C-alpha positions in Angstrom: -11.8 -34.1 38.0 -11.1 -37.5 36.3 -13.6 -39.7 34.7 -12.7 -42.5 36.7 -13.3 -41.1 40.1 -16.2 -42.2 42.0 -19.1 -39.8 42.1 -19.9 -38.5 45.8 -23.6 -38.7 46.2 -23.7 -38.8 50.0 -21.0 -38.8 52.6 -20.4 -38.4 56.2 -17.8 -39.0 58.8 -18.7 -41.1 61.8 -17.7 -40.3 65.4 -14.3 -39.2 66.5 -11.5 -41.7 66.7 -13.8 -44.7 66.3 -12.8 -48.0 64.6 -14.9 -50.0 62.3 -14.3 -53.5 60.6 -15.9 -55.7 57.9 -19.2 -56.7 59.7 -19.8 -53.3 60.9 -21.9 -52.1 57.6 -25.1 -53.4 56.6 -27.9 -52.1 54.1 -31.6 -53.1 54.3 -35.1 -51.8 55.0 -34.7 -52.2 58.7 -37.8 -50.3 59.7 -40.1 -52.3 57.3 -41.2 -49.1 55.5 -42.7 -51.2 52.6 -41.2 -48.6 50.1 -38.0 -50.6 49.3 -35.8 -47.7 50.4 -32.7 -49.1 52.0 -31.3 -47.7 55.2 -27.7 -47.7 56.2 -27.0 -49.5 59.5 -23.4 -49.0 60.9 -21.9 -50.3 64.2 -18.6 -49.4 65.7 -16.0 -50.8 68.1 -17.0 -48.2 70.5 -20.6 -49.6 70.7 -22.2 -46.8 68.7 -25.2 -48.0 66.5 -26.2 -45.5 63.8 -29.1 -45.9 61.2 -29.0 -43.4 58.0 -31.5 -42.7 55.5 -29.5 -40.7 52.9 -31.4 -38.3 50.6 -29.3 -35.2 49.5 -31.1 -32.3 47.9 -28.2 -32.4 45.2 -25.4 -34.9 44.9 -22.6 -34.0 47.1 -24.4 -31.8 49.6 -23.6 -31.8 53.2 -25.4 -34.4 55.5 -28.5 -32.9 56.8 -29.8 -33.6 60.4 -32.5 -35.7 59.4 -30.5 -38.2 57.5 -29.4 -39.5 60.8 -32.4 -41.7 61.8 -31.1 -43.2 65.1 -27.7 -43.1 67.2 -27.6 -45.0 70.4 -24.6 -46.4 72.2 -24.7 -50.1 73.1 -21.9 -49.9 75.7 -20.1 -53.0 74.1 -18.1 -53.3 70.9 -20.2 -54.0 68.0 -18.5 -56.7 65.9 -21.2 -57.4 63.2 -24.9 -56.2 62.3 -27.3 -58.1 60.1 -30.9 -57.7 59.1 -33.2 -60.6 58.8 -36.5 -62.4 59.9 -35.1 -63.1 63.2 -38.3 -62.9 65.6 -40.8 -65.9 65.7 -44.5 -65.1 64.6 -43.7 -62.3 62.2 -42.0 -61.9 58.9 -40.9 -58.4 59.6 -37.3 -57.6 59.4 -35.4 -57.1 62.7 -31.6 -56.1 63.4 -29.1 -58.4 65.0 -26.3 -57.0 66.7 -23.4 -59.2 67.6 -21.3 -58.3 70.7 -18.1 -60.0 72.2 -20.2 -61.9 74.6 -23.9 -61.1 73.5 -26.2 -61.4 70.7 -29.1 -58.9 70.7 -32.1 -58.6 68.4 -33.8 -55.2 68.2 -36.9 -54.1 66.4 -36.5 -50.6 64.7 -39.5 -48.5 64.3 -40.5 -45.0 63.4 -43.1 -42.8 64.7 -44.6 -40.2 62.4 -44.1 -36.7 63.8 -46.7 -34.0 63.7 -44.4 -31.0 63.7 -41.3 -30.2 61.5 -39.0 -32.1 63.6 -39.9 -35.2 61.4 -40.2 -39.0 62.2 -38.9 -40.2 65.6 -37.0 -43.8 65.6 -36.3 -45.8 68.3 -35.1 -49.5 68.7 -36.7 -52.2 71.0 -34.7 -55.2 72.4 -36.7 -58.3 71.4 -34.4 -60.8 73.0 -30.8 -61.4 73.6 -28.4 -64.4 74.2 -25.4 -64.4 76.6 -22.5 -66.1 74.9 -20.5 -68.6 76.9 -17.5 -68.1 74.3 -15.9 -65.1 72.7 -17.7 -64.2 69.5 -15.9 -63.7 66.3 -18.6 -63.6 63.3 -22.0 -64.7 62.4 -24.2 -65.7 59.5 -28.1 -66.3 59.1 -30.6 -68.0 56.8 -33.4 -70.5 56.7 -31.2 -73.3 58.2 -32.7 -76.9 57.7 -35.0 -75.6 55.0 -37.4 -73.6 57.2 -39.8 -71.2 55.8 -40.5 -67.6 56.8 -38.0 -67.1 59.3 -34.1 -66.9 59.8 -31.9 -68.7 62.1 -28.5 -67.4 63.4 -25.2 -69.2 63.6 -22.2 -67.6 65.4 -18.6 -68.7 64.9 -16.4 -68.3 68.4 -13.0 -67.5 68.5 -12.1 -71.1 69.7 -13.9 -72.7 66.6 -17.3 -73.3 68.0 -20.4 -72.9 65.8 -23.3 -72.0 68.1 -26.8 -72.0 66.4 -29.9 -70.3 67.6 -33.5 -70.9 66.6 -34.6 -67.2 67.3 -35.3 -66.9 70.9 -33.7 -70.4 71.8 -30.3 -71.9 71.7 -30.3 -75.0 69.5 -26.8 -76.5 69.6 -23.1 -76.0 69.4 -20.7 -77.8 67.4 -16.7 -77.7 67.3 -15.0 -77.5 63.6 -12.5 -80.2 63.4 -8.8 -79.3 63.3 -9.7 -75.6 64.2 -6.8 -73.1 64.9 -8.0 -69.7 63.7 -11.5 -68.4 62.8 -12.3 -67.6 59.2 -14.9 -66.0 57.1 -18.3 -67.7 57.5 -21.3 -67.9 54.9 -24.5 -69.8 54.6 -25.6 -71.5 51.2 -29.6 -71.9 51.4 -29.4 -74.1 48.2 -27.4 -76.8 49.6 -28.1 -76.1 53.3 -24.4 -75.8 54.3 -22.1 -73.5 56.2 -18.9 -72.5 54.2 -15.7 -71.3 55.8 -12.0 -71.0 55.2 -9.9 -72.8 57.7 -6.4 -72.0 58.9 -5.1 -74.7 56.7 -6.1 -72.3 53.8 -8.9 -74.7 52.7 -12.5 -73.8 51.9 -14.6 -76.3 53.9 -18.3 -76.9 53.6 -20.4 -78.4 56.4 -24.0 -79.6 55.9 -26.7 -78.2 58.5 -27.9 -81.8 58.9 -24.5 -83.2 59.6 -24.0 -80.3 62.2 -27.3 -81.0 63.7 -26.9 -84.7 64.2 -23.0 -84.7 65.3 -22.3 -85.3 68.8 -22.9 -82.1 71.2 -20.0 -80.2 71.6 -19.6 -80.0 75.5 -15.8 -80.2 75.1 -13.1 -79.5 72.7 -11.3 -82.7 72.6 -12.9 -85.8 70.7 -14.0 -88.6 73.2 -13.4 -92.2 72.4 -17.1 -92.5 71.7 -16.9 -90.0 69.0 -13.9 -91.9 67.3 -15.5 -95.3 67.3 -19.2 -93.8 66.4 -18.4 -92.5 62.9 -22.1 -91.6 62.4 -22.0 -88.8 65.0 -18.6 -87.1 63.9 -18.7 -83.9 62.3 -17.4 -84.7 58.6 -16.9 -82.0 56.1 -18.9 -82.2 52.7 -16.3 -80.8 50.5 -12.8 -79.2 50.6 -11.1 -76.9 48.2 -7.3 -76.1 48.7 -6.9 -72.2 47.7 -3.5 -71.8 49.2 -4.1 -68.5 50.8 -6.1 -66.9 53.5 -9.5 -65.7 52.7 -10.8 -62.1 53.3 -14.4 -62.8 52.9 -16.9 -65.4 51.5 -20.3 -64.4 49.8 -22.9 -67.0 48.5 -25.3 -65.6 45.7 -27.8 -66.9 43.2 -29.3 -64.4 41.1 -31.7 -66.9 38.9 -33.1 -70.2 39.4 -30.0 -72.2 38.4 -27.1 -73.1 40.8 -25.8 -70.6 43.3 -22.3 -69.4 43.3 -19.8 -69.4 46.3 -17.4 -66.3 45.9 -14.1 -66.2 47.9 -11.8 -63.2 48.2 -8.3 -64.4 48.8 -5.2 -62.2 49.6 -3.8 -62.5 46.0 -6.8 -64.4 44.0 -10.5 -64.2 43.7 -12.3 -67.6 43.2 -15.8 -68.5 42.2 -16.7 -71.8 43.0 -19.9 -74.4 42.4 -22.1 -75.7 45.0 -20.1 -78.8 45.0 -16.7 -77.0 45.6 -15.4 -77.2 42.0 -13.9 -73.8 40.7 -15.9 -72.3 38.2 -13.4 -69.5 37.5 -10.5 -67.6 39.4 -9.0 -64.3 38.9 -5.4 -63.6 39.8 -5.2 -60.0 41.4 -2.2 -57.8 40.9 -3.0 -55.7 44.1 -4.0 -56.1 47.7 -7.7 -56.4 48.0 -9.7 -55.1 51.0 -13.3 -56.0 50.6 -15.8 -57.2 47.9 -19.4 -57.8 47.0 -20.9 -59.6 44.0 -24.1 -58.2 42.4 -26.3 -59.0 39.5 -25.2 -58.4 35.8 -27.2 -57.3 33.0 -25.6 -59.9 30.7 -27.2 -63.5 31.0 -24.9 -66.0 32.7 -22.5 -63.6 34.4 -22.0 -62.1 37.6 -20.5 -58.5 38.4 -18.3 -58.2 41.3 -17.1 -55.0 43.1 -13.5 -55.5 44.6 -11.8 -52.5 46.5 -8.1 -52.5 47.2 -5.7 -50.9 49.6 -4.7 -48.1 46.8 -8.2 -46.8 47.0 -9.4 -48.4 43.8 -12.6 -49.9 43.2 -12.6 -52.5 40.4 -15.7 -53.8 38.7 -15.4 -57.3 37.1 -17.7 -59.1 34.8 -16.8 -62.7 35.8 -13.0 -62.2 35.2 -13.0 -59.3 32.9 -12.2 -55.9 34.3 -14.8 -53.5 33.2 -14.4 -50.4 35.2 -12.1 -49.2 37.7 -12.9 -45.9 39.8 -10.9 -43.9 42.4 -12.4 -43.8 46.0 -11.1 -41.1 48.7 -10.3 -43.8 51.2 -9.6 -47.4 51.8 -13.0 -49.2 52.1 -13.1 -52.4 54.5 -16.8 -53.0 53.7 -18.9 -52.2 50.5 -22.5 -52.7 49.9 -25.1 -52.1 47.1 -28.1 -50.1 48.1 -31.3 -49.0 46.5 -32.4 -45.2 47.6 -35.6 -43.7 46.6 -37.7 -45.2 43.7 -35.5 -44.2 40.9 -32.2 -44.7 42.3 -30.8 -48.0 42.4 -27.4 -49.7 42.6 -25.8 -47.1 44.9 -22.5 -48.1 46.2 -22.0 -47.7 49.8 -18.4 -47.8 51.4 -17.0 -47.7 54.7 -13.3 -47.0 55.9 -11.9 -48.4 59.2 -11.8 -44.8 60.5 -15.6 -44.1 59.8 -15.7 -42.6 56.6 -19.1 -43.4 55.1 -19.8 -42.7 51.4 -22.7 -43.3 48.9 -21.5 -43.1 45.4 -22.1 -44.0 41.9 -20.0 -44.6 38.7 -20.9 -41.6 36.8 -19.0 -40.2 33.7 -20.0 -36.6 33.8 -16.8 -34.6 33.5 -16.2 -31.5 35.6 -16.7 -28.5 33.4 -14.0 -26.0 34.3 -13.3 -22.9 32.4 -10.4 -21.0 32.5 -10.9 -17.3 33.7 -10.0 -14.7 31.1 -6.5 -13.1 31.6 -6.6 -9.5 31.7 -4.6 -8.2 28.8 -2.6 -5.1 29.9 0.5 -3.3 28.6 3.8 -4.3 30.3 5.5 -1.6 32.3 9.1 -2.3 31.8 10.2 0.3 34.1 8.5 -1.1 37.2 9.6 -4.5 36.2 13.3 -3.3 36.1 12.8 -1.5 39.6 11.5 -4.7 41.0 14.1 -6.8 39.6 16.8 -4.5 41.2 15.0 -4.8 44.6 15.0 -8.5 44.4 18.7 -8.5 43.3 19.6 -6.4 46.2 17.7 -8.7 48.8 19.4 -11.8 47.2 22.9 -10.2 47.5 21.9 -9.3 51.3 21.1 -13.0 51.9 24.2 -14.4 50.1 26.5 -12.2 52.4 25.5 -13.9 55.6 28.2 -16.0 56.6 26.8 -17.8 59.9 23.8 -19.7 58.3 24.7 -23.0 59.7 25.2 -21.7 63.4 21.8 -19.9 63.0 20.0 -23.0 62.1 21.8 -24.8 64.7 20.5 -22.5 67.4 17.0 -22.8 66.3 17.0 -26.7 65.9 13.5 -28.0 66.7 14.7 -30.6 69.2 18.0 -30.6 71.2 19.5 -33.8 72.5 22.2 -33.6 75.2 23.9 -36.4 76.9 25.6 -36.1 80.3 27.9 -39.2 81.3 28.5 -39.4 85.1 31.8 -38.4 86.5 31.8 -41.3 88.8 31.0 -45.1 88.3 27.8 -46.5 89.4 27.8 -47.5 93.2 25.8 -50.4 92.4 26.7 -51.9 89.0 23.6 -52.1 86.4 25.4 -54.7 84.1 22.9 -57.2 82.8 24.1 -60.8 81.6 27.8 -59.7 81.3 30.1 -62.4 79.9 33.0 -60.6 81.3 35.0 -63.0 83.5 36.1 -60.3 86.0 34.7 -60.4 89.4 32.8 -57.0 89.2 31.9 -55.3 86.0 31.3 -51.6 86.4 28.5 -49.4 84.6 28.4 -45.8 84.2 25.0 -43.6 84.2 24.3 -41.6 81.2 21.7 -38.9 81.6 19.9 -37.8 78.2 17.8 -34.9 78.0 15.5 -33.8 75.1 14.2 -30.4 74.8 11.8 -29.5 72.3 11.1 -26.1 70.9 8.0 -27.0 68.6 5.4 -29.6 68.7 6.9 -33.0 68.2 4.9 -36.0 67.2 5.8 -39.6 68.0 9.1 -38.9 69.2 11.7 -41.8 69.9 15.2 -42.2 71.2 17.6 -44.7 70.2 20.8 -44.9 72.2 23.6 -46.7 70.3 27.0 -48.1 71.7 29.6 -50.1 69.8 29.9 -53.8 70.9 31.2 -55.4 73.2 29.7 -52.4 75.2 25.9 -52.5 75.9 23.2 -50.4 77.5 20.5 -51.2 80.0 17.9 -49.9 77.7 18.4 -48.6 73.9 15.0 -47.7 72.8 12.6 -45.2 74.2 9.2 -43.9 73.1 7.6 -40.8 74.2 4.1 -39.1 74.0 3.9 -36.2 71.8 6.0 -33.1 73.0 4.7 -29.7 73.4 6.4 -26.6 72.7 9.1 -25.6 75.3 8.9 -29.1 77.0 11.6 -31.6 77.8 12.0 -35.3 78.6 14.8 -37.0 80.5 15.8 -40.6 80.6 18.5 -42.3 82.5 20.3 -45.6 81.4 23.6 -47.3 82.2 26.5 -48.4 79.9 28.7 -51.4 80.7 31.0 -54.0 79.1 28.9 -57.1 78.0 31.4 -59.0 75.7 34.7 -60.3 77.0 37.0 -58.1 75.0 38.1 -54.6 75.0 35.9 -52.1 72.7 37.7 -50.5 70.0 35.7 -47.3 70.8 34.5 -45.6 74.1 31.6 -43.5 72.3 28.1 -43.7 71.9 25.4 -41.8 70.0 21.8 -40.9 70.8 19.3 -40.4 67.8 15.8 -38.9 68.2 13.3 -39.3 65.5 10.3 -37.4 65.4 7.5 -35.8 63.3 6.8 -31.8 62.9 3.3 -30.9 61.9 2.7 -28.3 59.2 -0.6 -26.6 57.7 0.1 -28.6 54.6 0.9 -31.9 56.2 -0.9 -32.7 59.5 0.6 -35.9 60.0 4.1 -34.4 60.3 7.6 -34.2 58.4 9.9 -36.8 59.6 12.9 -35.1 61.2 16.1 -36.7 63.2 18.3 -35.2 65.8 21.4 -36.7 67.4 24.3 -36.2 69.8 27.2 -38.0 70.7 28.9 -38.8 74.0 32.2 -40.2 75.5 32.5 -42.8 78.0 35.4 -43.0 80.8 38.5 -45.1 80.3 37.7 -46.5 83.8 34.7 -48.2 82.4 36.8 -51.0 81.0 39.9 -50.8 83.1 41.1 -50.0 86.6 44.5 -49.0 88.2 47.1 -51.9 88.6 51.0 -51.9 89.1 52.9 -50.9 86.3 54.9 -53.6 84.1 58.3 -53.2 83.2 58.7 -55.9 80.5 56.3 -56.0 77.8 56.1 -57.4 74.0 54.9 -54.2 72.3 56.1 -50.5 73.1 55.2 -47.2 71.4 56.9 -43.7 72.0 55.1 -40.6 71.7 56.9 -37.3 71.3 55.7 -33.8 72.4 57.0 -30.4 72.1 56.4 -29.6 75.7 57.9 -30.7 79.2 56.0 -34.1 80.6 53.1 -33.4 82.8 52.7 -35.4 86.1 50.2 -38.3 86.0 48.5 -36.8 89.2 47.4 -34.0 86.9 46.3 -35.5 83.8 45.1 -38.9 85.2 43.8 -38.0 88.7 41.3 -41.0 88.5 43.9 -43.6 88.3 46.8 -42.3 90.3 46.8 -42.2 94.1 47.2 -38.5 95.3 49.7 -39.5 98.0 52.3 -40.4 95.4 52.7 -36.8 94.6 54.7 -35.5 91.3 56.9 -38.5 91.6 54.5 -40.7 89.7 56.0 -41.3 86.3 54.7 -44.8 85.7 51.0 -46.0 85.6 49.5 -49.3 85.1 46.0 -50.2 83.6 44.3 -53.4 84.1 41.7 -54.2 81.6 38.5 -56.1 82.6 39.4 -58.9 80.1 42.6 -59.5 82.1 45.3 -57.9 80.0 47.5 -55.1 81.2 49.1 -51.8 79.6 51.7 -49.4 81.1 52.3 -45.8 80.7 55.7 -44.3 81.4 56.7 -40.5 81.2 60.3 -39.6 80.7 62.1 -37.5 83.4 64.6 -36.1 81.0 63.0 -35.9 77.6 59.5 -34.8 76.3 58.4 -38.3 75.6 55.5 -40.9 76.7 55.9 -44.6 76.4 53.1 -47.0 76.1 53.4 -50.8 76.4 51.7 -53.9 76.6 51.6 -57.5 75.7 48.9 -57.1 73.2 48.9 -54.7 70.3 45.4 -54.0 70.4 45.6 -52.9 74.1 47.7 -50.1 73.3 45.0 -48.0 71.5 42.7 -47.0 74.3 45.6 -45.8 76.6 47.4 -44.0 73.5 44.1 -42.2 72.5 43.2 -41.2 76.2 46.8 -39.9 76.8 46.8 -37.7 73.6 43.3 -36.5 74.5 44.1 -35.5 78.1 47.3 -33.8 77.0 45.5 -31.9 74.4 42.8 -30.8 77.0 45.5 -29.8 79.6 47.4 -27.5 77.3 44.1 -26.2 75.9 43.2 -25.0 79.5 46.8 -23.5 79.8 45.8 -21.4 76.5 48.8 -23.1 74.8 48.1 -23.3 71.1 51.2 -24.7 69.9 51.1 -28.1 71.7 51.7 -31.2 69.1 52.2 -34.6 69.3 54.5 -36.6 66.9 55.6 -40.2 66.2 58.9 -41.2 64.8 59.2 -44.8 65.4 58.3 -47.4 63.1 54.4 -48.6 62.2 54.1 -51.9 63.9 53.0 -53.6 60.7 54.0 -56.9 61.2 52.2 -57.3 64.3 49.2 -55.5 62.7 49.4 -58.2 59.9 49.5 -61.0 62.5 45.9 -59.7 63.8 44.7 -59.6 60.1 45.8 -63.3 59.6 44.1 -64.4 63.0 40.9 -62.9 61.7 41.1 -64.0 58.3 41.9 -67.7 59.5 38.5 -67.5 61.4 36.5 -66.5 58.5 38.1 -69.4 56.5 37.0 -71.7 59.4 33.3 -70.2 59.2 33.3 -71.2 55.4 34.5 -74.7 56.2 31.9 -75.3 59.0 29.0 -74.0 56.6 30.3 -76.3 54.0 30.2 -79.2 56.4 26.9 -78.4 57.9 25.4 -78.2 54.5 27.0 -81.6 53.5 25.6 -83.2 56.8 22.2 -81.6 56.3 21.7 -83.3 53.0 23.0 -86.7 54.2 20.5 -86.2 57.1 17.5 -85.6 54.9 18.5 -88.4 52.4 18.4 -91.0 55.5 15.2 -89.5 56.6 13.6 -90.2 53.2 14.7 -93.8 53.1 13.5 -94.6 56.6 10.0 -92.8 55.7 9.8 -95.0 52.7 10.6 -98.3 54.4 7.9 -97.1 57.2 5.4 -96.4 54.6 6.0 -99.8 52.8 3.3 -102.5 53.6 5.9 -105.0 53.7 8.6 -103.3 55.5 12.3 -104.2 54.8 14.9 -104.3 57.6 16.3 -101.0 58.5 20.0 -102.1 57.8 21.2 -99.6 60.6 19.7 -96.6 58.9 18.5 -95.5 62.4 22.0 -95.8 63.8 23.3 -93.7 60.8 20.7 -91.3 61.3 21.6 -90.8 65.0 25.0 -90.5 64.1 24.5 -87.8 61.5 22.3 -86.0 64.0 25.1 -85.7 66.5 27.5 -84.7 63.9 25.1 -81.8 62.7 24.8 -80.7 66.5 28.5 -80.8 67.0 29.2 -78.8 63.8 26.6 -76.2 64.9 28.2 -75.6 68.3 31.6 -75.4 66.7 30.4 -72.8 64.2 28.7 -71.0 67.0 31.9 -70.9 69.1 34.0 -69.9 65.9 31.5 -67.0 65.4 32.3 -65.7 69.0 36.0 -66.0 68.5 35.6 -64.0 65.1 33.6 -61.2 66.9 36.5 -60.9 69.5 39.2 -61.2 66.6 37.3 -58.3 64.7 37.0 -56.0 67.9 40.8 -56.6 68.4 41.6 -55.8 64.7 39.5 -52.6 64.8 41.3 -51.4 68.0 44.6 -52.2 66.3 43.6 -50.4 63.0 42.6 -47.3 65.0 46.0 -47.3 66.4 47.9 -47.7 63.0 45.8 -44.7 61.7 46.9 -42.5 64.9 50.3 -43.5 64.4 50.3 -42.7 60.7 48.5 -39.4 61.4 51.3 -38.5 63.8 54.0 -39.7 61.7 53.0 -37.8 58.6 51.2 -34.8 60.5 48.0 -35.3 58.5 45.1 -33.0 58.6 41.7 -33.7 59.6 40.3 -34.4 56.2 43.3 -36.9 55.5 42.6 -38.7 58.6 39.0 -39.0 57.6 40.2 -40.5 54.3 42.4 -43.0 56.6 39.3 -43.9 58.7 37.1 -44.5 55.7 39.6 -46.7 54.1 40.7 -48.9 57.1 37.3 -48.8 59.0 34.9 -49.2 56.5 32.5 -51.6 58.2 30.8 -51.5 61.6 30.0 -55.3 61.4 31.9 -58.2 59.8 30.1 -60.8 57.9 30.9 -63.5 55.4 29.2 -61.8 52.5 31.2 -58.6 53.0 34.2 -58.9 55.0 36.9 -56.5 56.4 39.8 -57.8 54.2 38.2 -57.3 50.6 36.9 -54.0 51.4 39.8 -52.5 52.8 41.8 -54.0 49.9 39.6 -52.3 47.5 39.8 -49.1 49.3 43.7 -49.0 49.6 44.2 -50.3 45.8 41.8 -47.3 44.9 44.2 -44.9 46.8 47.3 -46.5 45.2 45.9 -45.9 41.8 44.6 -42.3 42.2 46.2 -40.0 44.7 49.2 -42.2 45.5 50.0 -43.4 41.9 53.4 -42.9 40.6 52.6 -42.9 37.0 49.6 -42.2 34.7 50.0 -46.0 33.7 48.7 -47.0 37.4 45.8 -44.3 37.0 44.4 -46.2 33.9 44.3 -49.5 35.7 40.6 -50.4 36.6 39.5 -51.9 39.6 37.1 -55.0 40.1 33.6 -53.9 40.5 32.7 -56.9 42.6 33.9 -57.8 46.0 34.5 -61.3 47.1 36.5 -63.0 49.8 40.2 -63.4 48.9 42.1 -66.9 49.0 44.8 -65.3 51.6 45.7 -62.1 52.8 49.0 -61.8 50.9 47.8 -59.1 48.6 46.3 -57.0 51.2 49.4 -56.9 53.4 51.6 -55.9 50.4 49.3 -53.3 49.3 49.1 -51.7 52.9 52.9 -51.9 53.0 53.0 -50.2 49.7 50.5 -47.6 50.9 52.8 -46.7 53.9 55.9 -46.3 51.7 54.3 -44.1 49.2 53.3 -41.8 52.2 56.8 -42.1 53.4 58.1 -40.7 50.0 55.8 -37.8 50.1 52.4 -38.9 48.8 49.3 -37.2 50.3 45.8 -38.4 50.6 43.1 -36.4 48.6 40.1 -37.6 46.9 40.0 -34.5 44.4 39.9 -35.0 40.6 43.3 -33.3 40.3 45.1 -35.6 42.6 47.8 -36.5 39.9 48.6 -33.0 39.5 49.1 -32.5 43.2 51.0 -35.6 43.4 53.6 -34.2 40.9 53.7 -31.1 42.7 54.5 -32.9 46.1 56.8 -35.5 44.6 59.1 -33.9 42.0 60.4 -36.6 39.7 57.8 -39.1 40.6 58.2 -42.4 42.7 60.8 -44.9 41.8 59.5 -48.5 41.0 59.9 -50.6 43.9 60.4 -54.4 43.5 57.6 -56.0 45.4 60.0 -58.8 46.8 62.1 -55.9 48.2 58.8 -54.4 49.9 57.9 -57.7 51.7 61.4 -57.9 53.2 62.9 -54.3 53.4 60.5 -51.3 53.7 62.3 -48.4 55.4 60.4 -45.3 56.6 62.4 -42.3 56.4 63.6 -40.8 59.7 63.7 -44.3 61.2 66.1 -47.1 61.3 63.6 -49.8 61.9 62.0 -51.8 59.3 58.5 -53.2 58.9 59.1 -56.8 58.3 61.8 -57.7 61.2 59.9 -57.8 64.4 63.0 -58.2 66.2 64.7 -54.8 65.2 61.5 -53.0 65.8 61.5 -54.1 69.4 65.3 -53.4 69.9 65.8 -50.2 68.1 63.0 -48.1 69.7 64.1 -45.2 71.8 63.8 -45.2 75.4 62.1 -42.4 76.9 
């Protein structure tokens, strides 16, 4: 046990799932026993009032039943408890309890018992006040210099100070410029109330000024209040501390001047009576509560400050004298005297009801290690045990299905079922698609729990421009062998075709253990595929198109009635060899099947529109032959990669990024101009002898219109850039698929391609697609696709920045395809250079960059990358 840990003298846990706050703790001799022994009074937000008299037999003993003097439920939340001279005609102490709409004053008394049960305590209601406004906090003291009694001041949530002269209501005053309530304290030396306003200012109001101010019947100031300055509520002094205050305390431990202590969020202030700063301390932690108390050194004050790291710091003025560890985060701290010889006990209360009385002792915990039994080692037994353990390890390492076993025993299983048909009534919300009717499809997600799951939450993600009707779900704790089901709909929201028709479901939850009752965070997920008919519908095939692709197969062509039953009319029979797709965005795509060869052609006026149809065709063909138990089905692509058309989409996207930068610069310039004109106008308006405006107001209005026009243009450019990026991702998916079919790449090599060309889910000005892909392609060209050791020695720039143009990127992509055409293979292993030499005997010959830009020919094809006309003319017909 550390010396710097608070010594637990007495502690208890209050109630079950009760909440407490700063004003819920009070320490005083509330039953007027005359012995000077304090009692601990605690109120909770559930309305329970408890009074304790701690006296353990030994420090750290459990709570005895007789320690709880009184426990009563008042049926209303308790905001604050205070003890003072609140009843007329007696100077005895009484208990004031503040509720949301009521103030009650009780007398606490004890009756001496005649048997072993001890004394019996009870409370008696002396009087109560029903409040017209919701209360926030209260303070008390001899307002106006009265002697022998205490008055009460309550601050409401809307900024009204309500003063009560014990059994009668005195008056109410509104604080000027009030927005939010702050801590409130009373200084008896200056007879003033001190609070911290929402302007982060410490404000002091004299009681006499409050008493003679106009009565607060209404919140607004009347014209009579404005004209009669003598009746207005005027602040005595103001100090700007620049932060919100947690608590205020006014103390005076001698006959000299009192001090006002203010605990801020990051600073601790000590003020004089007139508001001047006596000293301040900058805190390097987040405080939770504090209390000043008398110091043994003359002229100084000790202060206890607790923080959210469970540390209690003791300061002498601004000097840290001691720091001690607490078991919980206190929200209120007091100093109490228990018994005649036990003074200065620290009483702390946490927000969940941990009440503790501790002291700053330095007695160490005397721990003696037990003696170790010395015995001779039996080496034969150790060798036999070692052999047994090695045998168990070998048996465990022989298991090959470790991953499937863990998958079967997964704590929570998430499944997503996509409806086979579109919704009869579309669930599309705020869709920007210009089509007449935007369809939606229902997704049913089921969560099955095998164990207890705490705080489960489900997130459903689809890639824009797709959207879901609801993407976040929060459930109650799941019991073992229970399940939850949610239903949502997916639809096309933005006016562009999506690059992917897939979604993912992610469930996050906590699984409790014996060592960690709060639970260990875990995640479970699953993915689902959306139907193609969500974004397009059948249409008449088109004969002419600007872009055409031909996919070769090793099997006879399949009728579209078989593989596209949802897009072909069954009455057409097996004669349907042409299929049209009309996208919701307005573009069209056509799918053709050859009657004489094993080929399929996909054509469209837009390159990006070929992607979804091509992917769906290959996926449905693979599923069809898989059902036929045909394992040798394969698709190939022998045409030319449409790089020039792909480069046009890159240029379009990059041009919009350049426009976004221009708009940002222009907006910055106009904003500077607008602020400069404003400053000049304000200077002229404040001048006692104002000069002519000289058309500055006209210039201000013109600049304002330019700022609005530039902001609208930048917003429109951002929307266009989003659509351009969606088209670029679709075309990138298509190029990756064509390269994989052309070079017959494995799944690992396709994953490298996707990581290279699709590194970003979203495109931003700080990190854009062009510079990221350029860096990835350059890395591959210098590692696994390098032609010499000299290229491998080149270092890449460690900082990504937006390029001036796309010429370097297009050159690297062209060189990348050329290296693949000459036998290069994608690999991220360290011995990629050795593999490259084995695959490409003799290495790659140097290629002039000018030759790359004009004539780059792929083996097995007569078409060239840079000649768009030859690309379309020399494609073979199906």
